KEBA-18391 format. One record per residue (C-alpha): x, y, z. Coordinates in pm, 1 decimal. Layout:
% KEBA-18391
         c1         c2         c3
          X          Y          Z
...
% end
This chain:
% KEBA-18391
         c1         c2         c3
    15209.6     2322.1    15758.7
    15047.0     2090.2    16016.4
    15073.6     2386.4    16315.3
    14934.5     2603.6    16098.6
    14650.6     2381.5    16022.3
    14562.1     2300.5    16385.1
    14717.4     2601.1    16549.5
    14306.7     2718.8    16644.6
    14228.2     2355.3    16741.5
    14534.5     2357.0    16945.4
    14464.5     2713.5    17132.5
    14102.2     2596.1    17203.5
    14180.5     2229.3    17308.5
    14465.6     2375.8    17560.8
    14163.9     2657.3    17692.7
    13935.3     2308.4    17742.0
    13678.2     2317.0    17461.6
    13568.5     1947.2    17349.9
    13780.5     1807.6    17075.5
    13487.0     1793.8    16812.5
    13422.2     2175.8    16896.3
    13775.3     2256.5    16825.3
    13761.2     2092.2    16468.0
    13515.3     2241.9    16383.1
    13598.9     2608.6    16508.1
    13899.6     2570.7    16347.5
    13785.2     2481.3    16012.5
    13567.8     2768.4    16088.1
    13820.6     3009.5    16157.7
    14031.3     2891.4    15863.1
    13765.2     2950.3    15614.7
    13713.7     3307.8    15736.2
    14083.9     3366.0    15765.8
    14074.6     3242.1    15370.7
    13781.4     3416.6    15250.0
    13907.2     3780.7    15373.7
    14245.9     3701.1    15203.4
    14064.4     3637.1    14910.1
    13839.4     3927.4    14920.5
    14145.4     4137.6    14993.8
    14366.6     3961.3    14698.1
    14061.0     4023.1    14476.9
    14037.0     4377.1    14575.5
    14378.8     4509.4    14508.4
    14426.7     4239.3    14210.6
    14129.2     4418.9    14068.7
    14254.7     4777.6    14144.9
    14578.8     4754.7    14042.0
    14521.9     4572.0    13722.3
    14209.7     4836.4    13643.5
    14479.6     5163.6    13676.0
    14727.3     4976.9    13504.3
    14453.2     4849.9    13185.9
    14340.4     5222.9    13223.6
    14693.4     5393.0    13179.0
    14820.7     5152.4    12905.4
    14470.4     5271.4    12715.5
    14557.6     5618.6    12730.7
    14883.0     5574.7    12620.6
    14799.4     5299.9    12291.0
    14683.5     5470.4    11971.5
    14459.4     5140.7    11903.6
    14112.7     5145.5    12013.7
    14125.5     4764.9    12102.0
    14209.2     4774.3    12455.1
    13943.4     5077.9    12573.6
    13721.2     4814.8    12392.2
    13879.5     4576.9    12635.6
    13822.2     4809.3    12933.1
    13478.1     4858.8    12834.6
    13366.5     4534.1    12810.7
    13526.4     4442.5    13158.6
    13778.4     4216.5    13083.6
    14045.4     4308.4    13330.8
    13780.1     4301.1    13619.6
    13737.3     3944.5    13494.1
    14120.4     3822.0    13499.1
    14140.3     4009.0    13856.8
    13905.0     3677.7    14012.3
    14189.0     3454.1    13863.7
    14442.1     3532.3    14156.3
    14224.0     3510.4    14462.1
    14034.9     3188.9    14267.8
    14408.3     2999.0    14299.1
    14452.9     3132.9    14622.2
    14127.0     2989.3    14740.5
    14190.8     2627.4    14555.5
    14496.4     2604.2    14671.3
    14437.1     2665.8    15065.3
    14130.5     2453.9    15085.3
    14259.6     2140.7    15148.9
    14481.1     2326.5    15437.5
    14109.7     2450.9    15545.2
    13873.4     2148.5    15534.5
    14216.4     1886.8    15624.1
    13956.2     1746.2    15875.2
    13668.1     1716.2    15674.6
    13765.1     1492.0    15353.3
    13410.6     1463.1    15172.2
    13361.6     1827.1    15219.6
    13694.3     1909.0    15095.8
    13608.6     1682.6    14755.1
    13279.7     1909.6    14737.2
    13432.9     2195.7    14771.8
    13697.2     2157.4    14530.4
    13491.8     2053.8    14290.8
    13266.6     2356.1    14331.6
    13558.9     2585.3    14313.7
    13697.2     2442.3    13985.6
    13332.5     2451.9    13832.2
    13377.2     2850.8    13926.9
    13713.1     2852.6    13748.0
    13570.1     2710.6    13432.4
    13261.8     2954.1    13432.9
    13486.0     3254.0    13542.1
    13717.6     3119.5    13185.1
    13382.5     3101.7    12987.3
    13330.9     3499.8    13133.7
    13646.2     3608.8    13038.5
    13642.2     3436.1    12688.6
    13341.1     3567.0    12634.2
    13449.6     3944.8    12715.4
    13749.9     3878.1    12496.0
    13514.6     3794.5    12184.1
    13277.6     4073.4    12222.6
    13593.4     4290.1    12223.4
    13711.7     4107.9    11953.6
    13368.7     4171.8    11792.9
    13306.2     4527.6    11867.7
    13658.0     4631.0    11746.9
    13626.7     4469.0    11417.4
    13323.4     4649.8    11370.1
    13517.4     4991.6    11406.5
    13682.0     4882.3    11111.7
    13539.2     4974.6    10738.6
    13607.8     4654.5    10647.3
    13440.2     4476.6    10836.0
    13155.2     4694.1    10925.3
    12917.5     4502.8    10648.5
    13012.5     4137.5    10787.8
    12814.9     3901.1    10986.9
    13078.9     3905.5    11290.6
    12825.5     3775.6    11564.7
    12754.9     3505.5    11379.0
    13118.6     3412.0    11404.5
    13170.9     3520.0    11746.0
    12821.0     3292.8    11867.5
    12989.4     3009.7    11727.2
    13323.3     3023.9    11933.0
    13123.2     3064.2    12236.1
    12864.9     2790.1    12170.0
    13156.1     2579.0    12146.4
    13339.7     2727.0    12438.0
    13017.5     2687.9    12659.5
    12991.7     2286.0    12528.0
    13331.6     2240.9    12642.2
    13242.1     2419.2    12982.9
    12945.1     2235.1    13046.9
    13155.0     1901.6    12948.4
    13407.1     1974.4    13149.0
    13172.4     2071.1    13467.4
    12951.7     1728.8    13403.7
    13276.3     1545.3    13388.1
    13443.5     1706.8    13717.4
    13053.6     1638.0    13886.1
    13030.4     1283.9    13771.0
    13375.3     1205.1    13854.0
    13448.6     1086.4    13502.7
    13770.0     1217.0    13321.4
    13674.4     1454.6    12998.4
    13795.8     1224.8    12718.5
    13556.6      949.0    12881.3
    13259.8     1137.0    12863.5
    13326.6     1306.9    12548.1
    13372.0      973.8    12383.9
    13048.5      844.5    12555.4
    12851.0     1130.6    12378.1
    12930.8      950.7    12023.6
    12655.4      758.5    12066.8
    12442.3     1070.9    12139.4
    12558.3     1244.3    11818.9
    12268.9     1202.6    11627.4
    12009.8     1372.2    11897.0
    12305.1     1661.7    11933.1
    12278.9     1736.7    11573.3
    11910.0     1743.9    11609.1
    11936.2     1989.8    11865.9
    12170.8     2217.8    11706.4
    12018.5     2198.8    11341.8
    11954.6     2551.9    11342.1
    12257.1     2634.8    11483.1
    12472.1     2421.5    11230.3
    12211.7     2552.1    10941.1
    12279.6     2920.9    11074.4
    12689.5     2872.1    11081.4
    12668.5     2732.1    10753.2
    12479.9     2976.4    10618.8
    12694.3     3271.9    10773.5
    12981.8     3108.1    10576.8
    12799.9     3115.8    10272.0
    12623.1     3437.3    10299.0
    12996.2     3592.1    10363.4
    13234.9     3415.8    10100.0
    12938.6     3511.1     9827.4
    12851.1     3836.9     9918.6
    12530.4     3821.3     9912.5
    12400.6     4038.2    10223.4
    12560.9     4279.5    10399.1
    12438.7     4468.9    10722.1
    12326.0     4826.8    10550.2
    12175.9     4626.1    10279.1
    11846.9     4688.8    10152.0
    11650.7     4363.8    10093.3
    11292.5     4272.5    10021.6
    11139.4     3910.9    10122.4
    10839.0     3844.8    10010.3
    10799.0     3525.7    10211.8
    10881.6     3655.8    10523.1
    10723.9     4021.4    10478.5
    11078.9     4192.5    10462.0
    11127.9     4495.3    10295.4
    11398.2     4774.8    10431.6
    11782.4     4732.9    10546.3
    11934.3     4473.4    10712.2
    12051.8     4563.0    11071.3
    12167.0     4270.4    11218.8
    12335.5     3900.4    11113.5
    12371.5     3656.6    11353.8
    12426.5     3303.2    11394.8
    12041.8     3251.9    11400.9
    11894.0     3513.6    11223.9
    11911.1     3833.8    10964.6
    11716.7     4141.4    11127.6
    11559.4     4356.6    10893.5
    11442.6     4723.1    10978.8
    11111.3     4765.3    10731.8
    11034.1     5141.1    10593.7
    10737.0     5140.3    10848.9
    11003.9     5048.4    11131.2
    10869.5     4737.0    11225.3
    11157.7     4438.5    11284.4
    11108.6     4150.3    11032.5
    11331.9     3855.1    11188.8
    11481.3     3614.4    10893.6
    11622.4     3256.2    10979.8
    11967.7     3286.2    10840.6
    11950.1     3012.0    10654.7
    11653.7     3119.7    10484.6
    11900.4     3351.4    10274.2
    12061.0     3018.0    10082.1
    11779.8     2877.9    10048.9
    11518.4     3110.4     9948.6
    11484.9     3393.7     9700.9
    11530.7     3725.2     9784.2
    11594.1     4061.0     9637.1
    11875.2     4271.7     9701.6
    11896.0     4638.0     9623.4
    12267.8     4692.4     9652.8
    12342.9     4702.6     9296.8
    12075.6     4955.1     9218.9
    12219.8     5126.2     9525.2
    12622.3     5098.4     9371.0
    12507.2     5195.1     9007.5
    12444.7     5537.9     9099.2
    12055.8     5546.4     8979.9
    11710.3     5384.4     9054.7
    11492.0     5271.2     8791.2
    11175.2     5392.7     8673.9
    10960.8     5162.4     8505.4
    10605.9     5311.3     8498.6
    10330.9     5321.7     8179.4
     9998.6     5524.0     8098.3
     9754.9     5342.7     7873.9
     9617.0     5559.0     7599.7
     9293.1     5489.0     7468.4
     9340.0     5340.5     7106.7
     9025.2     5526.9     6935.7
     9228.6     5860.0     7021.1
     9525.1     5752.3     6817.5
     9513.6     5898.8     6449.1
     9713.6     6010.5     6194.4
     9798.9     6413.0     6164.5
     9721.0     6648.7     5850.7
     9971.2     6927.0     5821.6
     9731.2     7167.1     6001.6
     9792.9     6936.4     6282.6
    10148.5     6909.0     6229.4
    10192.8     7295.6     6230.6
    10040.4     7344.2     6573.9
    10227.3     7081.1     6701.6
    10542.1     7259.8     6617.1
    10437.4     7534.5     6901.8
    10553.0     7283.5     7147.4
    10921.4     7380.0     7176.7
    11054.6     7025.9     7270.2
    10934.8     6867.1     6972.3
    10940.7     7194.6     6697.9
    11285.3     7121.7     6569.6
    11224.7     6711.1     6534.7
    10889.8     6808.2     6345.6
    11072.6     7071.0     6097.9
    11332.2     6767.3     6024.5
    11103.4     6497.6     5978.0
    10829.2     6691.6     5810.7
    11041.7     6784.0     5516.1
    11197.8     6394.2     5499.0
    10810.3     6285.4     5486.1
    10739.7     6538.8     5231.6
    11024.0     6463.1     4990.5
    10964.0     6089.3     5023.2
    10609.2     6122.4     4954.5
    10659.8     6318.2     4642.6
    10947.4     6078.3     4503.4
    10688.2     5787.2     4551.6
    10400.0     5978.8     4422.8
    10170.1     5909.6     4722.6
     9790.6     6003.5     4704.1
     9734.3     6226.3     4971.8
     9414.4     6290.2     4936.6
     9393.9     5993.6     5185.1
     9612.9     6031.4     5482.9
     9659.7     5672.5     5485.4
     9888.8     5669.1     5172.6
    10261.6     5739.0     5162.9
    10422.6     5820.4     5517.6
    10260.4     5978.6     5770.9
    10329.7     6104.2     6133.6
    10062.5     5962.0     6425.5
     9986.2     6184.0     6701.5
    10110.9     5837.8     6927.6
    10423.0     5866.0     6738.4
    10492.4     6258.8     6798.8
    10390.9     6210.9     7136.8
    10642.6     5882.4     7226.3
    10920.1     6171.0     7080.4
    10814.0     6439.8     7293.9
    10853.3     6260.5     7600.6
    11208.1     6102.4     7496.9
    11291.5     6439.5     7450.0
    11140.1     6561.1     7776.3
    11303.3     6258.1     8001.6
    11642.2     6393.3     7774.7
    11637.5     6706.6     7920.0
    11484.9     6596.1     8307.3
    11803.3     6722.8     8518.2
    11657.8     6400.9     8756.0
    11758.6     6158.1     8547.7
    12076.3     5956.7     8487.6
    12164.6     5984.0     8149.5
    12495.8     5754.8     8187.2
    12237.5     5492.3     8213.5
    11972.1     5314.6     7972.9
    11667.0     5569.2     7939.4
    11383.4     5522.5     7662.8
    11018.4     5622.8     7597.1
    10887.9     5274.4     7419.4
    10519.2     5159.3     7310.0
    10410.3     4787.0     7467.2
    10224.1     4539.6     7349.3
     9858.5     4620.3     7315.4
     9635.8     4539.4     7583.6
     9251.4     4515.8     7589.0
     9234.1     4884.5     7794.1
     9471.1     5088.8     7491.0
     9821.9     5078.1     7422.0
    10098.7     5108.6     7730.0
    10359.5     5377.9     7677.6
    10632.1     5317.0     7900.6
    10897.0     5535.4     8036.6
    11254.0     5339.0     8136.8
    11465.3     5576.8     8305.8
    11735.9     5550.6     8617.7
    11665.5     5855.7     8867.2
    12017.3     6033.7     8997.1
    11870.3     6067.5     9362.3
    11811.2     5671.7     9526.5
    11641.2     5807.5     9837.8
    11336.7     5646.7     9870.9
    11131.4     5995.2     9938.0
    11303.1     6184.3     9642.6
    11270.0     5872.4     9422.5
    10890.9     5927.0     9425.2
    10908.3     6254.4     9421.2
    11124.5     6237.3     9071.0
    10822.9     5988.6     8939.8
    10562.1     6175.3     9080.7
    10730.1     6511.0     8906.1
    10729.2     6317.8     8537.2
    10408.9     6123.2     8536.0
    10255.7     6455.6     8619.1
    10365.2     6601.6     8351.0
    10326.9     6339.9     8107.0
     9964.1     6276.3     8247.4
     9852.0     6679.1     8180.0
    10049.0     6679.4     7834.1
     9846.6     6390.6     7687.9
     9569.8     6623.2     7558.3
     9789.2     6850.7     7374.6
     9854.6     6581.3     7132.4
     9484.6     6493.9     7096.6
     9535.7     6180.9     7273.2
     9313.9     6018.7     7612.0
     9445.7     5823.1     7886.6
     9237.4     5524.3     7953.5
     9005.3     5531.6     8241.9
     8765.2     5260.2     8408.4
     8404.1     5305.5     8377.6
     8156.6     5166.6     8617.4
     7856.8     5277.2     8395.2
     7853.8     5022.4     8096.8
     7665.7     5272.8     7934.8
     7993.4     5484.3     7916.7
% end
């Protein structure tokens, strides 16, 4: 080996070169030869490993190996062998330069650590991409866990690099960080909070990718597109992107519409305010006129017979409408809307639906429709509401009622 180390040196000395010149040229020649060998080995290894991995990927049914190739993991692994050759033969190249040998060896060790981190990163990214192809993991915050692993890997790599550069053993260097733990915790506070939040969000199934959430504090109202260690990205309905800190999902209140989407219906809860002055008892003539409205014909026929029998039994004086049992235009209108909702094709009949009278207000009495539409898509949902209340507003006049309208004229 000694002859190999000084082969060029001995040759140059025989040719009459000075000892200093021969030493430097010997080192330079060996260095060029080593770099050439490393380059050739790297090229051959990369080609062989690429062909091998591609062949294996084509023969297997799983997509994981295809994802490994797509993330260029074989290319990173191919650099290991030439790097080992460089580390092994550097002492032979710099045999006469101990200081330079030490610097080059430390540099190669740092490069080895960086290469290891790159391999880990590509492997973790491949695992992430593969898990996202599985149905049971598509809505899970896989990015958060991958980022946690990478943070620990980078910290470990950084500490190792510092230990190599300073010449301190890794264990001693790690022990010395105990005194600075409070500062480290402060620096990585958001990361730690995000990690804890990601675990809680995943375990409690609070949010999934694809969920529609409303977070008023951050102005978010749309679909969750990404959950990672630090942030949750929400694409709002106006196509803007809102970024929410992950830990805010467990520290603040927000609304997740997943339950509504899974229920098979989307709630309709809207009312019209009827003017109190237009509410009145119905005469027999009024009832007969309203029987022309088909949705309440059967109801009026049935209820009129019962009311007439009850009034006769009680001896009510019907010279005044207030005496005895009476129908009101407001009550018949409520029954009409209830029947209309029951017969509406867009309403989910398996869920609660009703028309109810709410507490009177200074403007009038609200008549509310409470139901669930079959179609949960936003555009279609708004169309259904519009269709229902177009009909409600147009039908009010047939019952002798009026909808409250705010007048800006004090005399009106």
